C-alpha positions, 0 to 999 in steps of 0.5 A: 500500500505504501508504494501505491500512496507514493505513486498517487502522491507523485501523480498529483505532483505531476498533475500540478506541475504540468499545467504550470510548466505548460503555461510558462512555456506557452508564455516564454517560447514564442518570445525567444529567438530561433534556436535549438534550445527553443524546441528543447524548452517547448517540450519541458512540460513533458517531464511531469507527464513522464513522471506521471506515467511512471507513477501510474505504472507503479500504482497499478503494479501494486494493485491486486488483481481485481483493482487491475481488472477495474483499471483495465476496463477503465483504460479500454473505455478511455482508449475506445472513447478517445478514438471515437471522439477523435475520429468523429471530430476528424471527420467533422474537420474534413467534411464540415469545416469545424475548427482545428484543435491542437493535439495537446487536447488528446491526453486530457481527453484520454484521462477524462475518459479514463475517469469516466471509465473508472466510475462506470467500472466501479459502479458495475461492481457495487 
């Protein structure tokens, strides 16, 4: 259980750091002169994403089989829903000329769908 609480704490830190670093980079990078360092700085917000992935892996590894099953169901829902929404929006972009959106929104969409998937999976076992 200690490994899981440590992983959850690291995941929370990653969730807090990502938007802070993202907003900082969005404000700073466009004002910098062209240089290879500009691209390196632009991807700095991915550091907490990587730490979050590591924390999620650690948390799921420390779960029992039932909890892993619930996470798998939630993840399957998240991947399917994210794929469905992405394809639907892509078709609307091509065929109906809705505004283009950044790829930056895929990860928040996936994590939101995962949260809904967890709620559905947990409710089905109560």
